[in-house]
Residue, then its C-alpha position, 0 to 999 in steps of 0.5 A: m050115472r054109476r061113474a058119477r056116484r063113484l066119483l062122488r064117493q071118492q071125494h073127501g073133506m078136510t080131516l080134523i088134523e088138517m084143520m088144526v094145522a091150517m088154523s095154527i098156521g093162520l094164527f101164527l101168521t096173524g100174530g106175526a102181522l099184529y106184532i109187526y103192526s105193534q112194533s111199527k106203531n111204537t117206532y112211529r110214536a117214538s119217532d114222532s116224540l123225537s121229532r117234537l122234541q127236536e122241533s121244540a129245541r130248535f124253536a127255543l134256540d132260534t128264539i134266543e140266538p138273535d138276542i145273543r148276536l145283538a147283545r152290546y149293539w146300541g145303534r151307532n155307538a157300541e160302547p155301553a160306557m158312552i150310553n147315558v141313562p138319565a135319572g128319573i126313568t122308571v121300569p115297573c114290573s108286576s112285583s115292583p114299581d121300579v127295576a130300572a137299575w137292573a133293566l137299563n144296566v147297559g154296562l152288562p149286555i150279557e148277564v148270567s145268573d148261575d143255577a138260580y133265579d135272582l131277577p128283581c121281578s117275580a117269576f110266573s106262578n112264583s115257580p122258577r126252576a131250581g138249578s137252571d140258569v137265567l140269561t139276561l140280554r140288553h141291546a138296541e133293536p135293529w130297524s124294521g125294514g131299514t126304517q128308523p122308528a119314530p119317538e114314542a112317549g112311554r117306550l124306552q128308546v136310545q138315541t146314539s151318535l158315534a161319540q155318545g148315546q142317551i136312553f129316553n122315554d118321554g117321546t122327545a129324542p135328545d139332540l146328539g147331532a145330525d148323525s145320530t139315530l134312534n133305536n128301540v131298547v130291548l131287554s130279554a131275560y130267559y129262564v125255565n119255570n116249573r109250569s107252563s101257561f098251557d099245562a101246570s104240570q109241564p115246565s117251560l122256557r119263559r122270557l121277561t121282555l120290555r113292553a111298548n109302554g116301558s114296563l116289563g112283561e112276561d111271555e112263554v117261549i115254548p113248553g117242555v124245556e126242563n133246564l137251561q145252562v149258559q156258559l160264556g166264552i171269554d177272550t183272555n188274551g185279546d186275540g178275539g177267540v174264546d180262550r175259556y168257557v166259564d159259568g156266570d159266577d166265574p171270577l173272569v166274568t166282570d163288567d169289562a170281561a171280553i165275552v165273544a161267545v155264548r154257549l147254550w145247553m138245554l134239556v127238553g122233555t115231552a110226555a112219553d108216548d108209551q105208558g111202559w116207558r121209563d127214563t132212567r138216564s142221567y144227563p151230564t150238564p156243562d156246569a160242574d157245580l150242578g153235575d148230572l140231572l137224573a131222570g126219575t126225580a121230582d123235576y125230571p119224571a121218569d115217564a118222559r122222553r128227553l133230548q139234550i142239545s147244545k149250541t155255541i153262538y158268537l156275538n156280532n158286537q164283541g168288546s173288551 
Protein backbone atom coordinates (compact mmCIF):
# COMPACT_ATOMS: atom_id res chain seq x y z
CA MET A 1 0.00 0.00 0.00
CA ARG A 2 2.79 2.45 0.92
CA ARG A 3 4.49 1.66 -2.42
CA ALA A 4 1.28 2.44 -4.34
CA ARG A 5 0.92 5.80 -2.56
CA ARG A 6 4.53 6.63 -3.35
CA LEU A 7 4.03 5.88 -7.05
CA LEU A 8 0.88 7.99 -7.08
CA ARG A 9 2.74 10.96 -5.60
CA GLN A 10 5.45 10.63 -8.27
CA GLN A 11 2.96 11.02 -11.20
CA HIS A 12 2.76 14.55 -12.68
CA GLY A 13 0.38 16.21 -15.23
CA MET A 14 1.46 18.50 -18.11
CA THR A 15 2.75 21.87 -17.10
CA LEU A 16 1.31 25.07 -18.60
CA ILE A 17 4.44 25.60 -20.69
CA GLU A 18 4.21 22.09 -22.12
CA MET A 19 0.55 22.62 -23.01
CA MET A 20 1.34 25.93 -24.75
CA VAL A 21 4.14 24.34 -26.75
CA ALA A 22 1.88 21.44 -27.79
CA MET A 23 -0.93 23.84 -28.79
CA SER A 24 1.50 25.98 -30.79
CA ILE A 25 2.77 22.95 -32.69
CA GLY A 26 -0.80 21.79 -33.31
CA LEU A 27 -1.88 25.22 -34.57
CA PHE A 28 1.17 25.40 -36.83
CA LEU A 29 0.41 22.00 -38.35
CA THR A 30 -3.29 22.84 -38.73
CA GLY A 31 -2.44 26.15 -40.42
CA GLY A 32 -0.06 24.42 -42.79
CA ALA A 33 -2.69 21.85 -43.70
CA LEU A 34 -5.27 24.60 -44.33
CA TYR A 35 -2.79 26.55 -46.47
CA ILE A 36 -2.00 23.46 -48.55
CA TYR A 37 -5.73 22.77 -48.94
CA SER A 38 -6.41 26.36 -50.01
CA GLN A 39 -3.56 26.34 -52.54
CA SER A 40 -4.66 22.98 -53.91
CA LYS A 41 -8.22 24.24 -54.25
CA ASN A 42 -7.06 27.40 -56.07
CA THR A 43 -4.86 25.33 -58.37
CA TYR A 44 -7.76 23.00 -59.12
CA ARG A 45 -10.11 25.89 -59.90
CA ALA A 46 -7.52 27.54 -62.16
CA SER A 47 -6.91 24.23 -63.97
CA ASP A 48 -10.65 23.72 -64.34
CA SER A 49 -11.05 27.23 -65.83
CA LEU A 50 -8.20 26.58 -68.27
CA SER A 51 -9.76 23.25 -69.27
CA ARG A 52 -13.10 24.96 -69.94
CA LEU A 53 -11.37 27.64 -72.02
CA GLN A 54 -9.52 25.02 -74.05
CA GLU A 55 -12.72 23.04 -74.56
CA SER A 56 -14.59 26.15 -75.76
CA ALA A 57 -11.79 27.10 -78.13
CA ARG A 58 -11.56 23.58 -79.57
CA PHE A 59 -15.32 23.42 -80.07
CA ALA A 60 -15.34 26.78 -81.89
CA LEU A 61 -12.46 25.76 -84.16
CA ASP A 62 -13.96 22.33 -84.82
CA THR A 63 -17.22 24.01 -85.88
CA ILE A 64 -15.62 26.47 -88.29
CA GLU A 65 -12.94 24.17 -89.78
CA PRO A 66 -15.20 21.93 -91.93
CA ASP A 67 -16.87 25.00 -93.42
CA ILE A 68 -13.48 26.43 -94.38
CA ARG A 69 -12.24 23.19 -95.91
CA LEU A 70 -15.42 22.93 -98.03
CA ALA A 71 -15.34 26.52 -99.30
CA ARG A 72 -15.51 26.60 -103.12
CA TYR A 73 -16.98 23.10 -103.26
CA TRP A 74 -20.07 23.08 -105.51
CA GLY A 75 -20.62 19.43 -106.26
CA ARG A 76 -19.33 18.30 -109.64
CA ASN A 77 -18.26 21.79 -110.67
CA ALA A 78 -15.62 23.66 -108.67
CA GLU A 79 -15.67 26.83 -110.78
CA PRO A 80 -17.95 29.42 -109.17
CA ALA A 81 -18.09 31.36 -112.44
CA MET A 82 -19.93 28.39 -113.98
CA ILE A 83 -22.67 28.35 -111.29
CA ASN A 84 -25.78 30.20 -112.49
CA VAL A 85 -28.02 31.99 -109.98
CA PRO A 86 -31.34 32.71 -111.74
CA ALA A 87 -33.14 36.00 -111.15
CA GLY A 88 -36.13 35.83 -108.86
CA ILE A 89 -34.61 33.75 -106.06
CA THR A 90 -34.95 35.58 -102.75
CA VAL A 91 -33.21 34.96 -99.43
CA PRO A 92 -34.92 36.75 -96.53
CA CYS A 93 -33.58 37.35 -93.04
CA SER A 94 -35.06 38.91 -89.92
CA SER A 95 -34.14 42.45 -90.94
CA SER A 96 -34.46 42.31 -94.75
CA PRO A 97 -36.89 40.75 -97.24
CA ASP A 98 -34.11 39.78 -99.64
CA VAL A 99 -30.32 39.48 -99.27
CA ALA A 100 -29.84 37.00 -102.13
CA ALA A 101 -27.24 39.17 -103.87
CA TRP A 102 -24.98 38.75 -100.84
CA ALA A 103 -26.00 35.26 -99.72
CA LEU A 104 -25.65 33.66 -103.16
CA ASN A 105 -22.48 35.42 -104.26
CA VAL A 106 -20.86 32.14 -105.28
CA GLY A 107 -17.93 34.03 -106.79
CA LEU A 108 -16.77 34.75 -103.22
CA PRO A 109 -16.60 31.38 -101.47
CA ILE A 110 -14.62 33.04 -98.66
CA GLU A 111 -15.29 36.59 -97.55
CA VAL A 112 -13.80 38.41 -94.56
CA SER A 113 -15.05 41.68 -93.11
CA ASP A 114 -12.07 43.19 -91.32
CA ASP A 115 -12.71 44.41 -87.75
CA ALA A 116 -16.36 45.28 -88.44
CA TYR A 117 -19.80 43.73 -88.80
CA ASP A 118 -21.17 44.75 -92.21
CA LEU A 119 -23.57 41.91 -93.05
CA PRO A 120 -26.96 42.88 -94.57
CA CYS A 121 -28.81 41.11 -91.72
CA SER A 122 -28.99 42.61 -88.24
CA ALA A 123 -26.82 41.01 -85.58
CA PHE A 124 -28.34 39.37 -82.50
CA SER A 125 -29.56 42.11 -80.12
CA ASN A 126 -28.01 44.58 -82.58
CA SER A 127 -24.79 44.11 -80.64
CA PRO A 128 -21.91 42.88 -82.82
CA ARG A 129 -18.47 43.26 -81.27
CA ALA A 130 -16.41 46.14 -82.61
CA GLY A 131 -12.89 45.23 -83.70
CA SER A 132 -13.76 41.60 -84.48
CA ASP A 133 -13.75 40.05 -87.96
CA VAL A 134 -16.66 38.39 -89.76
CA LEU A 135 -15.97 35.21 -91.75
CA THR A 136 -18.48 34.24 -94.48
CA LEU A 137 -18.24 30.87 -96.23
CA ARG A 138 -20.27 29.61 -99.21
CA HIS A 139 -20.30 26.08 -100.61
CA ALA A 140 -22.40 23.02 -101.35
CA GLU A 141 -23.13 20.48 -98.64
CA PRO A 142 -21.58 17.02 -99.10
CA TRP A 143 -24.00 14.12 -99.24
CA SER A 144 -24.93 12.63 -95.90
CA GLY A 145 -24.02 8.96 -95.83
CA GLY A 146 -23.24 9.09 -99.55
CA THR A 147 -26.91 9.61 -100.40
CA GLN A 148 -27.91 12.41 -102.78
CA PRO A 149 -30.66 14.63 -101.34
CA ALA A 150 -34.00 14.89 -103.10
CA PRO A 151 -35.23 18.17 -104.61
CA GLU A 152 -37.08 20.10 -101.92
CA ALA A 153 -39.31 23.12 -102.55
CA GLY A 154 -38.14 26.16 -100.59
CA ARG A 155 -34.64 24.87 -99.87
CA LEU A 156 -31.74 26.40 -101.76
CA GLN A 157 -30.05 23.65 -103.76
CA VAL A 158 -27.54 23.42 -106.58
CA GLN A 159 -27.47 21.03 -109.56
CA THR A 160 -24.02 20.65 -111.14
CA SER A 161 -22.37 18.81 -113.96
CA LEU A 162 -18.73 18.89 -115.04
CA ALA A 163 -19.53 21.82 -117.34
CA GLN A 164 -22.03 23.95 -115.44
CA GLY A 165 -24.24 24.39 -112.41
CA GLN A 166 -27.46 26.10 -111.36
CA ILE A 167 -28.98 27.11 -108.05
CA PHE A 168 -32.73 26.60 -107.61
CA ASN A 169 -35.34 26.54 -104.82
CA ASP A 170 -38.58 25.45 -106.49
CA GLY A 171 -38.15 21.74 -105.89
CA THR A 172 -37.50 20.99 -109.56
CA ALA A 173 -33.90 20.19 -110.41
CA PRO A 174 -32.72 21.68 -113.73
CA ASP A 175 -31.81 19.19 -116.44
CA LEU A 176 -28.04 19.41 -116.74
CA GLY A 177 -27.45 15.95 -118.11
CA ALA A 178 -27.26 12.43 -116.78
CA ASP A 179 -23.93 13.06 -115.08
CA SER A 180 -25.24 15.97 -112.96
CA THR A 181 -25.69 15.77 -109.19
CA LEU A 182 -27.64 17.68 -106.56
CA ASN A 183 -26.44 19.26 -103.31
CA ASN A 184 -27.91 21.58 -100.71
CA VAL A 185 -26.44 25.11 -100.58
CA VAL A 186 -24.59 26.19 -97.43
CA LEU A 187 -23.93 29.72 -96.20
CA SER A 188 -22.23 30.31 -92.86
CA ALA A 189 -21.25 33.74 -91.52
CA TYR A 190 -19.35 33.64 -88.21
CA TYR A 191 -19.01 36.69 -85.97
CA VAL A 192 -18.63 37.71 -82.31
CA ASN A 193 -21.52 39.29 -80.45
CA ASN A 194 -21.34 41.25 -77.20
CA ARG A 195 -24.12 39.07 -75.79
CA SER A 196 -24.96 35.42 -75.41
CA SER A 197 -28.41 33.86 -75.57
CA PHE A 198 -27.62 32.28 -72.21
CA ASP A 199 -26.05 35.26 -70.45
CA ALA A 200 -26.40 38.86 -71.62
CA SER A 201 -23.16 39.78 -69.82
CA GLN A 202 -21.09 37.29 -71.86
CA PRO A 203 -19.90 37.62 -75.46
CA SER A 204 -20.44 34.72 -77.86
CA LEU A 205 -19.48 33.30 -81.23
CA ARG A 206 -22.57 33.26 -83.45
CA ARG A 207 -23.39 32.13 -86.98
CA LEU A 208 -25.83 33.21 -89.68
CA THR A 209 -26.85 30.17 -91.68
CA LEU A 210 -29.33 29.06 -94.34
CA ARG A 211 -32.44 27.27 -93.08
CA ALA A 212 -34.34 24.50 -94.86
CA ASN A 213 -36.98 27.05 -95.94
CA GLY A 214 -34.41 29.18 -97.78
CA SER A 215 -34.26 31.98 -95.21
CA LEU A 216 -31.31 33.04 -93.07
CA GLY A 217 -31.40 32.35 -89.35
CA GLU A 218 -28.91 32.78 -86.55
CA ASP A 219 -27.45 30.28 -84.07
CA GLU A 220 -25.10 30.62 -81.14
CA VAL A 221 -22.02 28.46 -81.59
CA ILE A 222 -20.60 28.90 -78.07
CA PRO A 223 -20.44 31.61 -75.39
CA GLY A 224 -17.16 33.05 -74.15
CA VAL A 225 -15.47 33.93 -77.46
CA GLU A 226 -14.37 37.56 -77.12
CA ASN A 227 -12.69 38.22 -80.46
CA LEU A 228 -12.20 36.55 -83.84
CA GLN A 229 -9.48 37.52 -86.28
CA VAL A 230 -9.16 35.98 -89.75
CA GLN A 231 -6.28 36.14 -92.21
CA LEU A 232 -6.25 34.69 -95.70
CA GLY A 233 -3.30 32.76 -97.09
CA ILE A 234 -2.72 33.97 -100.67
CA ASP A 235 -0.79 32.12 -103.37
CA THR A 236 0.75 34.90 -105.45
CA ASN A 237 3.01 32.83 -107.73
CA GLY A 238 0.81 29.86 -108.61
CA ASP A 239 2.82 27.15 -106.84
CA GLY A 240 -0.06 26.15 -104.53
CA GLY A 241 1.64 27.39 -101.36
CA VAL A 242 0.91 30.39 -99.16
CA ASP A 243 3.09 33.37 -100.02
CA ARG A 244 1.40 35.91 -97.75
CA TYR A 245 -1.20 36.02 -94.99
CA VAL A 246 -3.30 39.16 -95.27
CA ASP A 247 -6.36 40.75 -93.68
CA GLY A 248 -9.73 40.65 -95.42
CA ASP A 249 -9.42 44.25 -96.64
CA ASP A 250 -5.97 43.80 -98.19
CA PRO A 251 -5.70 44.77 -101.90
CA LEU A 252 -4.52 41.24 -102.68
CA VAL A 253 -7.95 39.88 -101.73
CA THR A 254 -9.83 40.15 -105.03
CA ASP A 255 -12.56 38.04 -106.65
CA ASP A 256 -9.91 35.97 -108.45
CA ALA A 257 -7.39 35.81 -105.60
CA ALA A 258 -5.88 32.35 -105.06
CA ILE A 259 -6.87 31.76 -101.44
CA VAL A 260 -5.36 28.47 -100.29
CA ALA A 261 -5.56 28.74 -96.50
CA VAL A 262 -7.33 30.55 -93.68
CA ARG A 263 -5.67 31.44 -90.38
CA LEU A 264 -8.00 31.83 -87.40
CA TRP A 265 -7.12 33.62 -84.15
CA MET A 266 -9.51 33.69 -81.22
CA LEU A 267 -9.54 35.13 -77.72
CA VAL A 268 -11.71 33.10 -75.36
CA GLY A 269 -12.62 34.17 -71.82
CA THR A 270 -14.53 32.90 -68.81
CA ALA A 271 -15.47 34.42 -65.47
CA ALA A 272 -12.57 34.12 -63.01
CA ASP A 273 -12.91 31.48 -60.33
CA ASP A 274 -11.05 33.71 -57.84
CA GLN A 275 -12.68 36.96 -56.71
CA GLY A 276 -9.26 38.52 -56.36
CA TRP A 277 -8.16 37.61 -59.89
CA ARG A 278 -7.33 40.51 -62.18
CA ASP A 279 -6.21 40.10 -65.76
CA THR A 280 -3.97 43.01 -66.74
CA ARG A 281 -2.31 41.48 -69.79
CA SER A 282 -2.40 42.67 -73.38
CA TYR A 283 -3.16 40.19 -76.15
CA PRO A 284 -1.39 40.84 -79.48
CA THR A 285 -3.60 40.11 -82.49
CA PRO A 286 -2.37 39.16 -85.97
CA ASP A 287 -4.10 42.29 -87.33
CA ALA A 288 -1.61 45.15 -87.29
CA ASP A 289 -4.42 47.69 -87.76
CA LEU A 290 -6.21 46.45 -84.64
CA GLY A 291 -3.15 46.07 -82.42
CA ASP A 292 -3.30 44.59 -78.94
CA LEU A 293 -6.46 43.83 -76.97
CA LEU A 294 -6.13 45.15 -73.42
CA ALA A 295 -7.64 43.35 -70.46
CA GLY A 296 -9.40 45.68 -68.07
CA THR A 297 -11.29 47.57 -70.79
CA ALA A 298 -15.06 47.51 -71.27
CA ASP A 299 -15.15 44.62 -73.76
CA TYR A 300 -12.43 42.65 -71.97
CA PRO A 301 -13.10 42.92 -68.21
CA ALA A 302 -10.27 42.23 -65.79
CA ASP A 303 -12.20 39.67 -63.72
CA ALA A 304 -11.90 36.94 -66.37
CA ARG A 305 -9.39 34.28 -67.30
CA ARG A 306 -8.43 34.15 -70.97
CA LEU A 307 -6.87 31.95 -73.61
CA GLN A 308 -5.72 32.97 -77.07
CA ILE A 309 -5.56 30.29 -79.74
CA SER A 310 -4.60 30.18 -83.42
CA LYS A 311 -5.00 27.61 -86.18
CA THR A 312 -4.24 27.52 -89.90
CA ILE A 313 -6.67 25.57 -92.09
CA TYR A 314 -5.99 24.68 -95.72
CA LEU A 315 -8.81 24.57 -98.27
CA ASN A 316 -9.68 21.29 -99.93
CA ASN A 317 -10.84 23.16 -103.03
CA GLN A 318 -8.23 25.70 -104.00
CA GLY A 319 -8.70 27.95 -106.96
CA SER A 320 -7.32 30.95 -108.76
